[in-house]
C-alpha positions as CSV (number, residue, x, y, z in Angstrom):
1,M,-0.3,0.0,-0.1
2,N,1.5,3.4,-0.8
3,F,1.1,5.3,2.0
4,Q,3.3,8.1,1.2
5,S,0.6,9.6,-1.3
6,I,-1.2,9.8,2.1
7,I,0.9,11.2,4.8
8,E,3.2,13.5,2.8
9,K,0.6,16.5,2.2
10,E,-2.9,18.4,3.8
11,M,-5.7,17.0,2.4
12,H,-8.4,20.1,1.7
13,C,-11.4,17.5,1.5
14,S,-14.9,18.0,0.0
15,C,-16.3,17.3,3.5
16,G,-15.2,20.9,4.1
17,R,-12.2,19.8,6.5
18,V,-8.0,19.9,6.2
19,H,-6.9,16.4,7.0
20,S,-3.4,15.9,8.2
21,T,-1.4,13.1,10.1
22,D,1.7,13.8,12.0
23,L,3.2,10.6,10.4
24,K,6.7,11.2,8.3
25,A,7.5,8.0,7.6
26,I,5.6,4.1,7.5
27,D,7.6,1.2,7.1
28,I,5.9,-2.1,6.7
29,G,7.9,-5.4,5.8
30,R,10.5,-7.6,5.7
31,G,13.7,-6.3,7.0
32,A,12.4,-3.4,8.8
33,L,14.2,-3.6,11.8
34,Q,17.5,-4.0,9.9
35,R,16.6,-0.4,8.4
36,L,15.8,1.1,11.7
37,P,19.0,3.5,12.2
38,E,18.6,4.9,8.8
39,M,15.0,5.6,9.3
40,L,15.7,7.7,12.5
41,R,18.5,9.4,11.3
42,G,16.6,10.2,8.1
43,L,14.1,11.9,10.5
44,G,16.9,13.9,11.6
45,F,16.9,12.3,15.3
46,H,20.1,11.7,17.6
47,K,19.3,10.1,20.3
48,A,16.4,7.5,21.1
49,Y,14.9,6.8,24.4
50,L,14.2,2.7,23.3
51,A,11.2,1.6,25.8
52,A,10.0,-2.0,26.2
53,D,8.3,-4.0,28.3
54,V,9.7,-8.1,29.4
55,N,7.5,-9.6,26.4
56,T,8.1,-6.5,23.9
57,W,12.0,-6.5,24.7
58,E,12.0,-9.9,24.0
59,A,9.8,-9.7,20.8
60,A,11.8,-6.7,19.0
61,G,13.7,-4.5,21.7
62,K,16.7,-6.7,22.2
63,E,17.2,-7.2,18.7
64,A,16.4,-3.4,18.3
65,A,19.2,-2.3,20.1
66,A,21.6,-4.2,19.1
67,I,20.9,-2.9,15.4
68,L,21.1,0.6,16.8
69,S,24.4,0.0,18.4
70,A,25.9,-1.8,15.4
71,G,24.4,1.2,13.2
72,C,26.6,3.7,15.8
73,F,22.6,5.5,16.8
74,A,22.5,6.7,20.1
75,F,20.1,5.4,22.9
76,E,19.3,4.4,26.5
77,S,16.7,1.5,27.3
78,F,14.4,1.1,29.7
79,V,12.3,-1.8,30.2
80,L,9.3,-1.8,32.6
81,P,9.5,-5.2,34.3
82,D,5.6,-6.0,34.5
83,P,4.8,-9.4,32.3
84,E,1.2,-7.9,32.7
85,L,1.6,-4.7,31.8
86,V,-0.9,-2.0,33.0
87,P,-0.7,1.6,31.5
88,D,-1.0,3.2,34.8
89,E,0.2,6.0,36.5
90,A,3.0,3.7,38.1
91,A,3.8,2.8,34.3
92,V,4.1,6.3,33.2
93,G,5.9,7.7,36.2
94,A,8.5,5.2,35.6
95,L,8.7,5.6,31.9
96,L,9.4,9.5,32.8
97,L,11.7,9.1,35.5
98,H,14.3,6.6,33.5
99,M,14.1,8.8,30.7
100,P,17.3,10.6,29.8
101,E,17.4,14.2,29.4
102,D,19.2,14.3,25.7
103,A,16.9,11.9,24.1
104,D,15.3,13.7,21.2
105,V,12.7,10.8,20.5
106,V,11.0,8.4,22.6
107,L,11.4,4.7,20.7
108,A,8.3,2.7,21.8
109,V,8.8,-1.1,21.8
110,G,5.3,-3.0,21.4
111,A,1.9,-3.0,21.0
112,G,-1.1,-1.6,22.6
113,T,-0.1,-0.9,25.7
114,M,3.4,0.5,25.4
115,N,2.3,2.4,22.5
116,D,-0.6,4.3,24.6
117,L,2.0,4.5,27.6
118,C,4.8,6.5,25.0
119,K,2.5,8.7,23.1
120,Y,1.4,9.8,26.3
121,V,4.6,10.4,27.6
122,S,6.3,11.4,24.5
123,R,3.3,14.5,24.6
124,L,3.9,15.4,28.5
125,K,7.8,15.9,27.8
126,G,7.4,17.3,24.4
127,L,9.2,14.9,22.2
128,P,8.0,13.2,19.2
129,Y,7.5,9.4,19.1
130,V,8.5,6.4,17.0
131,I,6.5,3.0,17.3
132,L,8.2,-0.6,16.6
133,A,5.2,-3.0,16.2
134,T,5.6,-6.3,17.8
135,A,2.0,-7.4,16.7
136,P,-1.0,-6.6,14.4
137,S,-3.0,-6.3,17.2
138,M,-5.3,-3.0,17.4
139,D,-5.5,0.1,14.9
140,G,-4.6,2.4,17.5
141,F,-1.1,2.7,16.6
142,V,-1.0,5.9,14.4
143,S,-4.4,7.6,16.0
144,A,-3.6,10.6,18.8
145,G,-5.5,9.1,21.6
146,A,-3.8,7.1,24.4
147,A,-6.0,4.8,27.0
148,L,-4.6,4.8,30.3
149,I,-5.6,3.1,33.4
150,V,-6.0,6.2,36.2
151,D,-7.4,5.6,39.8
152,H,-8.1,2.0,38.6
153,V,-10.5,3.6,35.5
154,K,-9.9,3.4,31.8
155,V,-9.4,7.0,30.3
156,T,-8.9,7.8,26.9
157,Y,-6.3,11.1,27.1
158,E,-5.7,13.2,23.8
159,A,-1.9,12.7,23.2
160,Q,0.1,12.9,19.7
161,G,0.3,10.3,16.8
162,P,3.7,8.9,15.9
163,A,6.4,10.4,14.0
164,A,6.6,7.0,12.4
165,F,5.2,3.7,12.1
166,I,7.9,0.6,11.7
167,A,6.6,-3.0,11.3
168,D,9.1,-5.9,10.4
169,T,6.7,-8.3,9.4
170,E,9.2,-11.6,10.0
171,I,8.5,-10.1,14.0
172,L,4.8,-9.5,13.2
173,A,4.2,-13.1,12.2
174,R,6.0,-15.0,15.6
175,A,3.4,-12.4,17.5
176,P,0.7,-14.5,19.5
177,M,-2.1,-15.8,17.7
178,E,-4.8,-14.3,19.6
179,M,-3.2,-10.9,18.8
180,I,-2.7,-11.4,15.4
181,T,-6.6,-12.7,15.5
182,A,-7.4,-9.7,17.6
183,G,-6.0,-7.3,15.0
184,L,-8.4,-9.2,12.5
185,G,-11.1,-8.5,14.2
186,D,-11.0,-5.2,15.1
187,M,-10.8,-4.4,11.5
188,L,-13.9,-7.1,10.5
189,G,-16.0,-4.7,13.6
190,K,-15.3,-1.7,11.6
191,Y,-18.6,-2.9,9.4
192,T,-21.0,-2.0,11.7
193,C,-18.7,1.0,12.9
194,L,-19.4,2.7,9.5
195,L,-22.9,2.2,9.6
196,D,-22.9,3.4,13.0
197,W,-21.3,6.6,11.7
198,K,-23.3,7.2,9.1
199,L,-26.9,6.6,11.0
200,A,-25.3,9.5,13.4
201,N,-24.6,11.8,10.6
202,L,-28.0,10.9,9.2
203,I,-30.2,11.1,12.6
204,T,-28.5,13.8,14.4
205,G,-26.2,15.8,11.7
206,E,-23.2,14.6,13.3
207,Y,-19.3,15.2,11.2
208,Y,-19.5,12.9,8.8
209,C,-16.5,12.1,5.9
210,E,-16.7,9.8,3.0
211,L,-13.3,10.4,1.7
212,V,-12.5,9.1,5.7
213,A,-15.1,6.6,5.5
214,D,-14.0,5.0,2.0
215,M,-10.0,4.5,3.4
216,V,-11.6,2.1,6.0
217,R,-13.5,0.3,3.3
218,T,-10.4,-0.1,1.5
219,A,-8.8,-1.7,4.8
220,L,-11.1,-3.8,5.0
221,R,-10.6,-5.0,1.1
222,T,-7.0,-5.2,1.4
223,M,-6.9,-7.3,4.6
224,L,-10.1,-9.6,3.8
225,A,-8.1,-10.7,0.5
226,Q,-5.6,-12.4,2.2
227,S,-7.4,-13.1,5.5
228,S,-7.9,-16.6,5.4
229,R,-4.4,-17.3,5.4
230,I,-3.8,-15.9,8.7
231,R,-3.2,-19.6,10.1
232,E,-0.1,-19.8,8.1
233,R,1.7,-16.9,9.6
234,D,2.6,-15.8,6.4
235,P,4.6,-12.4,6.6
236,E,3.0,-11.3,3.7
237,V,-0.4,-11.7,4.5
238,I,0.5,-10.3,8.2
239,G,1.7,-7.3,6.7
240,S,-1.5,-6.8,4.8
241,I,-3.3,-6.6,8.0
242,T,-1.1,-4.2,9.9
243,E,-1.6,-1.8,6.6
244,A,-5.2,-1.8,7.2
245,L,-4.6,-1.5,10.9
246,V,-2.4,1.7,9.7
247,L,-4.6,3.1,7.5
248,T,-8.1,2.6,10.0
249,G,-5.6,5.1,12.4
250,I,-4.5,7.5,10.1
251,A,-8.3,7.6,9.1
252,M,-9.5,8.3,13.0
253,K,-6.8,11.0,12.8
254,F,-8.3,12.5,9.9
255,A,-11.9,12.3,11.1
256,G,-10.7,13.9,15.0
257,N,-12.0,11.3,16.8
258,S,-12.5,7.4,16.8
259,R,-15.7,7.2,14.8
260,P,-14.5,6.0,11.8
261,A,-13.5,2.7,13.3
262,S,-15.6,2.6,16.6
263,G,-19.1,2.9,17.5
């Protein structure tokens, strides 16, 4: 999928809004992890704060650290120790306390939880962040919202989207199957989401954009064309699911809320 035509410029839409995204680069494919130092340098970064949990460190963080070292790219890493990480006040505080003062980008390694934590922490510190995905499990990678647990209640905070999204399909294909099928289920739910959004427009006059809705339909068609081969863990198939999830995330950013992807 050609994302550059979507992320490189502002889109003056017939809906009356100007659509844009924080994304500067997307790399989904085999060998994407090996290209990590090159991508970070190309975006003008000099030192990364690599953040992971114990599971995502094993999945990709350890290898990412080795590749950054071999590529002579400066970084410091911190691994959250909880094997069943909760994105709560303690996790936010730990990430903030261990962040080096001279880092100019937060590099999140993981999926939903690490992504939400790092997009929120990076905004607090006024830094951009980059996500290195470890599983195609949800559509919020490139959206601006961060779902955290505060006072034992789930709260979504406005944060920021990533400057870049990196997904090595060889790594994604090794993710737990329940996380891969979670991504599939997340996309299948878009059928009712789009209908719900259109009904809200017809009944209450809520803002609706046909271009954004069509982006989600395109993502669905892309995914469904290969969905029957998910059980094979084929990296190309997993890549197609990931592209669909990212395109849906961009659609949410364009709409300014989660309506294109959430009823």
